[in-house]
N, C-alpha and C positions, 0 to 999 in steps of 0.2 A: 446420549448415556448421558445420566446425571448427578451431578458433580454433590456432594454437602462440604461444605467449608467445613473448615476446621478452623478454628479462632487460638491458638498452642503460638507464641510467640516464634518468627523468623529468623531462623539463624542468629550467630553470632559474634562469623567474621568483621575483622576491623576494613575491609574495603567496601560492606554493605552501604547501598544509594537510596534514602532514604526519599522515594517522591514528593512528599510534603520540605524538602530543602533545595528541587529544583525548582530554576527560575520557568513563572510561567510564560505563555506566548501574554499574553497579555501585559507582561514588564516588559516585556520588551521591547525600544524602542526600535526605529526603522531607521534599518542600514542603508537603505537607496534611499537617492532625491526622489523626490514627491513630484510630480510632475500635473502642469495640469493642461489636462489634453483635449477639453474644450475646445480652444484653440485652431486644433485639427483635424477638424471633422464631426461625424454625427456617431455616434458611439456605438457598440453592438447592440446593446441593451435598454434601455428607457430606465429601468431601474436595476440597478445589483440585483443579481438571484441571490444571491449571499449575504443578505445585512448583517452589516456590525450587531455584534450582542457578544457582549462586556461579560455574560453567567458564562455564554460558549469557549467563550477564548480563555477563562478563568482554568478550562478543564485540558486544554494542550497546552503541549511539553515539545522542547523543540532540545534533543540533546543526542549529543558526540562520544556517549560512553561505552562504558560493557555493560553488555544486556545482559549479562550473569550477571552480573553482581547485582542488578532490581531487586529491593525487599517489595514484589509490589504480586498481588493477586495474580496475574500469569503474565505469562510473558507468550512470546510468539515464534518460532519458527519455521523457514520459509525451505523447505526440503522437496524431497523428489522420490516420488509414486513408494518408494519404496521405503526410503524413511534412512536413507543410508548416505546424504549426499555429504562431499566435504565444503566446505566455504568456509571461513572464519568465523561468523557467529556463531553455525550450528555446529561447529570444530569447539566453540570456546563453550556453546549448550552443557554438548555431552562430556569435554572435558570436566566439568565442575558440577555438572551432576552424579557424576560416580557412575558405577555400571551398571546399577541397579536401574537404569534407565534406558538403556540397551535392553535388559535382560524384560521389562517391562514392555517395547517395540517388537520383541522379537518374540515371547509368550502371548500376549491382550491384543495386537494391533495388527503387527508386521504391514501392511501398506495404507498410503492413503491416494488418491487418486485425486486426477487436477483438479483443483478449486473447489475442492470437499477439505475438510477438517479431520483431524483426532485428537483427545485429551491427552494428556500422563501426567500425572502426577511432575513435582518441582524434585521429588529428593534433595538430594545435597544443595542444590540451588536454593537461596535466599526468597527466592517466590516460589509459590506455592503450586503452579499446574503451568505445565508448556502444554500452547495449544500450536501444533502444527497444520500447517496450510502446504498445498503442493501452487507455484504457477504457475504459470503458460510458457510453453516455448512463443520464441513472435516468429510470426511468418508470415510474408506480405501478399501469399495470399490466401490466408486464411486467416489475416488481419482484426475485421470483425468479431472470429471468435476470439482470439484472443482476448481482446480488450472487453469482450461480457464475461469470461473464465476471470477474468484478473480481480472484476468487482463483485462475485460471486465469491472469490477468494475472500475478499475484504470483508462484506456481507455475513459469510459464516461465519469469521473469527470476532464480527461483534453481534450477530444475536445469539454466539453458543455464548459468551461472554453474558448477557442477559439473561438465557436461559438458567446460565449457575451462579449469578450473584457474584460474579464478577466488578469491581468497585475502582480496582489500578491496574490499565493496562498496559505491556510497551508492544508496542510491534515496529519491528523492524524494517527496511528496502520489502515487499514481497516481492516484486518483477527485480529482475538481476539480468545484466551482462553478461552473463553467464547461458542464457536460453534466448540473448538476442533483444529483449526485452527493451526499447527505446526509455533512457530513464524519468526524461522530462513526461513521455506518454504516460507513465505505468503512476506517476506523480502525482499526475493531474485523475487520475481514478481514483487512487488511494485518498489521496483529500477530501473529495464533494463526495464518497462514499461516508472518511467518519461524522465530515459536517454534519451531513444528512439523518446521518441515525444519531447525533445527538441532538437535530429540531426535535425529529419525533421519538426521542426515546434517552431525551439524556438528564435523568431522576437516576437513570440506568448506572453511567458510569460517572463517577469522581476527576478520575484524572484517564486522559491516553497521551504518551507519553510515545513521539517520533524519533523513532534511535536510526539513525544515520548513521552514515561513515562520511573524511573529509572531503569525496567525492560529492556525492549526493546533497552537501549541504548544503551549495551555491544553490541549488536546482530550489529545494526547502523553504529557501530562507526567499528568495522572489516568488514563489507562490500559493506560500501562504499566505501574504495578506491579502489575495485574490478570493482562497475561499474563508480564511479566518479575519476581516478585516479589522484594526485595531484604535479605528478612529473611523468617524464620519466621509475622511476626505479620502484614506484610504479606502470606506465603499462604494467611493463616487470614482476613483479612479480603476477601480479594477470592472467602469462598466468599457469600456473602452481594452480592455488591456486582459482579459478572462475570452478562451472560445467563444463563439457565436454560438456553440453547441456546448450544452453544461450538462445531459442528461438528465433522466428521469428523477420522481418525486426518493428513490433509495440509492439516487445519484448514476445508476445503469445509465448505459451506451444506447440513447435514441439516434436510431441514423435513419434515414427512405429507404423503401424497399426500390430495388434498384431488379434488371430482368440478368439472368448471367447463362451461363452456356456448362448445357448436360453434358456430363461424358459419356459417349455412346461405348465405350469398351468398358464391362465390368469386371473385368479382369486389369483395368489397366492400376497400378501402383499409384498413391501418392506419394510422395516425399517429400515427409514433414525439411528437410534444407532447402528443396527450391528454392530461388528465389527471395533465400531467407536475407538477411541484416543482417552481418557478424562486427555486432558494438564492440566485441571483445576485440580485434584486432585496433579498433580506430580508438579506441580512449586509453590514456597509459593512467591506472588506479594511483600509479605515484607522484601526478601532476599536484604543483601546490594547486588550491583553492583559487585564489587569489590571479590564478594566470590560463585558468579553464575558462571553456568558451561558455559552461552554464554557470557561472560566479558571476555576468560580466553578462547577461540578460537581459539587458531594459528594453523599453518601448514595447513592443506590440507583439503580445507572446503568441496574437492568433495562431504561428510559426510553430507552435506546441501542440497545435488543439488537436484532439486524439480523431483520425479520420477513418470512416469508413459508412457503411451503407446500411444495416439492416436493425431490425431490430430488433429488442430482446427476448421474445417469446419467439421471436421466427426458428420455425421446427431448422433451416437449412444447418443455419447457428448450431444448434445440439449437434448437427450430422459431423460440423466441421471441428468440436471440441473434440467428439468424439475419434474424430482420423488424430484430430492430435494427440489424444489421452490413448491412442494403441502404439502410433508416433515412439513414446517416452518411455516406452511399458521394456 
C-alpha cells in the first residue's frame, strides 16, 4: 500500500503533543552511575558495535505520554491478528480515532498476520496514519522464531515508514507481557533494530519516539545508552554491558545452527502454551518503577541477552513462525 502524504494541518485539540517539543535523547543526562569496567576483566567487544553518534541521538525520544495525542506522521498500534486486541494503548488509539477506524479495518483490511504490518488513516487522531503490527507469542520451545518475528515487526514498521515518506514516527513496545514476551529481551531487539535502520536509512526519519509505560521505562533507560550512547564514555562502557550477540546488519538475531529432533508423528499437535513463561503472573504492573527490579538493572546486562540458536533465514524458523501464527488464530 502506497500512501499519499497530505500536508494539511493536523488537528486542533488542546492536548496535542508536538514532537519538536519533546526532549531528545541526546539532551537527557545519564540517570545511572557510569562505572569504569576496565578493571573487572576483558570486555565482550573490542569496540562498541553501536558507536556514539550525536546525529542519530538527536532523532530519538523516550517518552511516557499518551501515544494518541502525538502530532506525528504515523503512530504504531500493536494488536492481534484480527486487529481487535484490547490493551491500554490500542484502546486509547481507537477511542480517539473514532468509529471510522474500525470501519476502515472491517471493510478494507480485516486481519494482520504475526510479524506483518497494515496501514490505516489516522482519522480523528492528530497523527496522519496508524501502522498496525502483530507481535509474536513467546514460547520457550520456539524462542528463535519469536525473536526473529519480533525483529520482523520492527523492520516492517520502519520499512513501511521509509516507503511512504513518513518522517516522524511513534513506536510503543511491540512485544507484550500479555503474549509472555520478556520485556527486557524485547527491548534489546527493538532498540538495535531501530539503531541499525537509522544507520542505513537515517535521512528517512527525523524523529523516532519510543512511547513506553512506567513499567518499561526503567528497562529503556538502562538499555538505550548501550545502543544509543550519548558520550564516548557510554560507548566504551557498552563493550562490557552489551550482549555478546548483537544481531546482524539490520539488527536481526544471528544464532549458530544446532541439531534438533524431528517429530515422528505427523498427527502430533504442537501446543503454543507448552513450556511458555507466564510473565503476566510474575510482573505487577502497578509497581513503582523505582522499586521494580528492571529499574535497578546494573552491571552485567548479559543476563538480558537474547537467547536462541538459529540463523535468521533458517527454514526451520519459518516453520515455527507459521506454527505460532496458526496457534494465534
